[in-house]
N, C-alpha and C positions, 0 to 999 in steps of 0.2 A: 436553333431550338434552345440552346443554352442562354443566348442573349435574351430571348423572349422570357425565359424563366426569371432571369435577373431583373428585367424591367417589371415583371409582375411583383416580385418581392419589393422593389422600390416603391411601386404604386401602393401596395398594401401598407408599407411603412409610413408613407406620406399621409395616406388616408387615416391611419391610426393616430398620427400626431395631430392632424387637424381636428379629429373627433375629441381627442384629449384636451386640446386648447379650448374648443367650444364648450365642453362640459365644465371646465374649471372657470372659464370666463362668465358663464351664465349667472352664478350667485353674485359675483362682483358687479356685473352690469345691472342685475335686478335691484340690488341694494342702492345703487347710485341713481337709477331711473325712477324710483318710487319715492313719494313724499315721506318725510320732509326733505326738501332738497338742501344740500349744503352749498356753500360758496365754492366756486371753481369746480363745479361738478363735472363739467365736460373735460377740462384738462386732466382731472383726477381719473376719470373713466378711461380716457384714451391712454394715459400713462399706465394704468393698471393692466389694460388689455395688451398693450405692447410688451410690458414686462412679462406677462404670462407667455406671450409668444416667444420671447427670448429664452425663457425658462425651458419651454418645450424643445427649442432648437438645440440648446447646449446640454439638455438632459441626457442625451445618449452618450456623448463623448466625455462630459464632465459632470457626472451626477452630483458630486458634492458641491460644485459651484451652483448648480440648479437649486439645491436646498438653501444655500446661502442667499440667493436672489429672492426666493420665496419668503425667507425670514425677514429680509429687508422690506419686502412688500407688505408683510403683516404689520409693520410699524404704522403704516398709513391706513390700511384697510384690514379689519379683522376677518373678513371673509377669505383671506388668503390661507386661513387654517385648513380649508379643504385641499388646496394645492399642496400644503405642507404634508398632509397625510399621504397624498398620492406620490409626491416626489421623494419623500423619505423612504417609502416602500421601494420605489424604483431605484433609488440610490443603493439600497441594500441588495436589490436583485441584479443591478447592472455593474456595480463596483467590483473590480477584481480584488482590491484590498480594503480592509476594514479601517486602516489607520486614518485616511483623510476624513471620513465622516465622523470617526470618533474624536479627532482633534477639533473638528468644526463644532460639534455639540458641546465639547468641554469649553471651548473659547466663548461660545454664545452664552452658556450658563454662567461662566465667570463674569463676562462683560455685562450681562443683564443684572446680575447681583449687585455689581458696583454701581451701575446706572440707577437702579431703582432704590437701593438702600442708602447710597452715599450721595449721589449727585441730585437726583430728583426727590428723594425722600418720600416716595409714594406709600411707604408702609409695608409691613410684613405680609398683610393680607394680599396685596397686589403682587408682591414677589412670589408668594406661595402659589397663587392662582396661575401666574405666567409660567412658573416652574413646572406645574402639573400639565399645562398645555404643551410645553416643550417635550415633556416626558411622554405624554399620551399621544400627541400628534406627530412627534418627530422621532424620538428614540425607539418607541415600541414598533411603529411601522417599519423602521429601518431594520430592526432585529428580525421581524417577520420576513422581510425581503432577503436578508442574509440566509435565513433558514431555507427559503425556497431556492436560492441559488445553490446552496450546498446540497439540497435534495436533488436538484437537476444534475449537479456534478456526480452525485452518487449513481444516478441512472446511467449517465454516460460511462462512468467507470464500470458499471455492471455490464453494459454492452461490450466494452473493451475486454472485460474479464471473460465474457462468453466467447468472444473471438479468440482470445488467448487459449481458452480451453480447447476450442476446436483445432487451433494450430498445434497444441500439445498432443491432441489425439492423433492428428495426422502425422506428427513427428514420431509418436510412439509406434504407429503402424509402420512407418518407414524404417525405424530402428529395428523392429521385429523382422522386417523383410531383409534388411542388411545383415542382421545376425544369422538369419537362416542361410543366406548366401555364404556368409563366412563359415557357417557350420558345414555346409556341403563342400565348400572349397577345402576346409581343413580335413574333412573325411577323405576326400580324393587324394589330398597330399599325403596324409598319414598312412592310409590303407594301401592305396595304389602305389604310392612311392615306395613303401616298404616291400610290397610284393614284387614290384619291378626290380628293386635292388637285389632281391633274392634270386629272381630269374637271371639277372645279369651275373650273379655269383655262380649259379649252376652252369651257365654258358662258359664262364671263364674256367671252371673246373674241367669241362669237356675240352676246352681249347688247349689246356696244358697237359692233358692225359697222354702218356707215352705210347699206348697201344692203339691210338685213334688214327684212322686213315687220314692222309693229308687233306683230301677233299672235305672230309667231315670237320677237320680242325679249322679249315678256312670258313666253312659254314657256321661253325660255333663262334668263331671270331666275328663274323658278320652279324650273327644273332646278338652277341654281346654289344657290339657297336650300335645296332638298331635299338636295342632296349635302352642303352644309355641315351641315345638321341631322343627316344620317345619320352624318357624320364625328364629330359631337359625341356622338351616342348610342353609336357604336362605342367612342369614348374612354371613356365611362362604364362600358360593359359590360366593356371590357378592364381597367379599374381594379380590378374584382373579382378577376380572375385574376392580374394582373400583380404581380410582386415587384420593387420598384425596386432592392433590394440584390443581386439575382441577374440582371442583364441578360444576355440571350443573343441575339446577332446571328444573323440568318438570311440572310446575304448569298447571293444566287443563285449557283449554281456557275458559275465562269468569268466572272462579271460584274466589270468593272473600273470605275474612276472615270470613264474615258472613255466606256464604255458607258452609265453612269448619266447623264452629261451629254448624250449623244446622245438618250437617251430623253426628257429634259426639253426638249430643243430640238424634238423631234417633237411634243411637247405644246403648243408655242407659246411657250416661255420663251426669253428672250434670254440665253444663257449663253456665257461665254468661259472657256476652260480653258488654264492655263499650268502645265506640269509638266515635270520633267527627264526625259531618256530612260530613266534607270534607276529610274523610279518603280514599274515593274512588278516590280522585284526586292526589294521590301520583304518582311520576314518575315510569316508568315501572320497572326499576331496583330495586327501593326501595320497590315497591309493591310486587315484586317477593320475595325479601328477607323477608318482613314481613309475607307473606303467608307461606314461608318455616319455619320461626321461630315458628309460631302458630301450624303448622302441626306437626313439630318435638316434640314440647312441649306436645301437646295433645296425640301423640303416646306414649311418655314416661310415661305420667300420666296414660293412660289406661293400660300400661304394668306393671308399678311398683307401682301404687297407685290406684288399682281398687276401685270404689265406692267413691273416694274422690271428693268433689266439686272442680271445676276448674274455675278460673277467668281470663278472657282475657281482657286486657286493652290497648287501643291505645291512647296516649296522645301527643298533639302537644307541642313542646318546641321551638318556634321560627322557626329557619331554620332547626330544626331536629324533628323527631317523635320518641317516645319511645313506644316499643312493649313489654309488660310484661305479662307473663303467669305464674300464681301461682296456684299450687295445694296443698290442705290440706293433712295432713297425712292420709294414708289409714285406714279406720275404723277397719278392721280386720288384718292389717299388709299386707305386699306384698305377692303376690301369689308365690308359689314355681316355680322356673324355672332357666334357665341358667343366669349367672351373666352378667351385662352390660359391654361392651367393650369400651364405650365412643366414638366410631368412629362417631356416629351420631352428637354429639355435636362438635367434631373437624371439620367435614365437614360444620356444620352450622356456626361455627365461621369464617371459611374461606369465606363462602358465604357472611356473613355480612361484612367482611373486604373488599371484592371486591366491595361491594355496598358503601363503604366509611364510614362504621359504626364500632361499637364495640359491643361485646356480653359478658354478664356476666351470669353465671349459677352456682347455688349451693343451698344447703339446707337453709331453713328458720329457724327462732328461734323456731317455734312451731313444727318442725319436718317435715314440707312440703318441697316443692322444687319450686324454682323460676328461670325462664329464662327471662332475660331482654336484649333487643337489642335497641341501639340508632342509628337511621339511618338518613342520610341527606335527607331533602326534595328536594333539587336541585339535578340534575343528577350528579353523581360522575364521575370524569375523569377516563377513563379506565387505569388499571394498566399495565405497560409494562411487557412483558413476560421475563422470565429468559434468559439472554444472549443477550438481545437487548441493544446495547450500543449506538444507535442513528446514526450509520454510514449508509451511503447509501448501500442498498442491492446490492450485486454483485460488490462492489468496495473495495476489500481487500487492505491492506497496501502495499503488495508486488507489486501489479499491479500499484498503484499510484506512488510508488517509481520508478518503471521501466519507466513509462511515463515521470516522472520528469527528470530522468537521460537521456533519449533520447533527450528531449528538450534541456537540458543543453549541451549535447555533440554536437548536431547539431548547436546550437548557437556558441559554442566555435570553431567548425570546420570552420564555415563561417566567424566569426568575429575576431577571435584571429590572424590569419596570416595577414590580412590587417592592423589590429591595430598595431601589432608589426612592420610590414614593415614601416608604417607611422612614428612610433616612431624612428626607425633606420634612416629614412630619415631626421627627424627633428634633429637628432644628427649629421648625416654626412654632411648635406647640409651647415649649418652655418660654420662648421670647414673648409670645402673645399673652400667656396666662400669668406670668410672674407679676404679682401685686395687683391682679385684676379679677380674682376669683371671689365671688360672693356665695357663701353656702346657703342652702335652703332654710335652716333654722334661724340664721341671722336675718334673712329677708323677712320671714314670717314674724319675727319679733319687732320689726320696725313699725311704729305707729304714725298715722297721719297727724301732722301738726308738730311733730318733734323737730327741734332745730337740728340742722345738719351736723353741727359740731357735737351733738349728743348721741348721734346714732352709733350703736355698737356693731362692730364687725364690718364697717364700711371700708372697702379696699382703698388703697392709696392711689390706684391708677384705673382709668376707664378703658374700655375697648371701643372700637369704632361702631357707630350706630348701624343697624341693618339698612339695606337699600330702601325698604318700604317704611322707614321711620316717619311718623307724622312731623310736619313742619313745626318749628318752635313758634310759640305765641309770645306776645309782648309780656315781659316780666316773668316768664316761666322758662326754665332751662331743664332739660332732661339729661340724665346720665345713664350709661349702659354698662353693665357688668356681665361677666360670664360665670357659669357654674362649673367650668373646667371640662366641658365636653370635648372628647378626643376624636379626631385630630384637629378639627377646624377652630375649636374654641369660639363658637358663634356667640353673639350677645344673647343672654338669657333673661336678665332682669332689667327693668326700666324704673328709674327713680326720678320724679320730677319735683323741682323746688321753685318756690316763689318767696321772695323776701327772706331767703335763708332757711325756710321751713319746708318740710316734706308735705307736698300737696296731693300727690298720687303715686301709686306704684303699680306695677303689673309685670306680666311674663310675656316676653316677645316671641318665644318658641314653645312648642308643645312637645 
């Protein structure tokens, strides 16, 4: 099926090239096959047709070369101007770079100027006419083709942009899903882990009670071990869902640090709380982080230092607040259980960082453990997500470049040809009109029969006669002058002389 589609495209391309060749060869063949016939009409016709075929063949891969071949053909046959229009447009549409065609047009313009004005001396009128043909049939179609190419690139970039937006939307949905998983995992770790640690602490208290029956003491020890094992299994399961780089606290609504400390005391921990009166006025993000620090520290103390007294201190430091939780060494050593993975402190450090603070955690000199967080009192600016470079959403570089290219191509297609034509006119007009302008009052004052040497206001230089000028008769010579009409400076006045005297005068243009 794919091969069939490829062959269909090839057939359409070949049919299009054949139709293009036939359409461009038609005016060339018609001019050669209609009277008056030139010498060597058959070789010229065959050569022109074959040259057009070669132009069509190379036009897809080497569009600038195709334009060059057409320009060479126009030297022999003026009907190649139709092919110049088409292939200049196709060169702009097909060419990946603008430099080859730009260099080609510049070289042709410079070479044509030297050829006509220096070598052949065909005159400024011929040079100006051919320059206008090159501009109108070559440069302008090429600029239009470039504009169409840039417009197509903009359409393709728009499709790519739409696909990128869809991918971004799918990625956003995936990120939301992952964040929700992380939130659930964090809630299970923080809430259930804290509660399980307190249950293990109660079981440990029963286990060491002196008035407890030995069977009950064994049962309490088994309960403590079971809770510790369940905590470890919960930790491993949560590790599958949890994302350490996207911590999400699930602080119970309305619960303060004081409430958290009271809950730990009810579970049997010895906790002292020192905090300033304005501790409840902390910004929400800072209060969440402080709550999280105290809860994680109390959980670790209950798990790894059972029976040790804990001190929770909140201290104001100007524009910052310090949260410090210190537990003494456990009286009977840590309870047996699985080793710590340290993931709780890693997540806690990230949460403090997101709040704009820093976290320090480590053993104290007396064998205890201290967790210290310094948090800003003012709201911290939200951290940008990874990959956010500040660019407008949905505005990739390729789309911006394509839009910029379309604007430049359109501006060039509309402004460049008139600007170049004006420049040519400013070069051509002074050269043609210098010393060849005859004003109207001077022309009206010239009388028939006046000797040429006595005519007032007669310019020192003539202009070329118009194409439809009458043929000169014996003994009579006609001179042509312009009135300075811009930009072509066409011949306006005709003065005819016989035997050195003015015999007739007239206006050649209306």
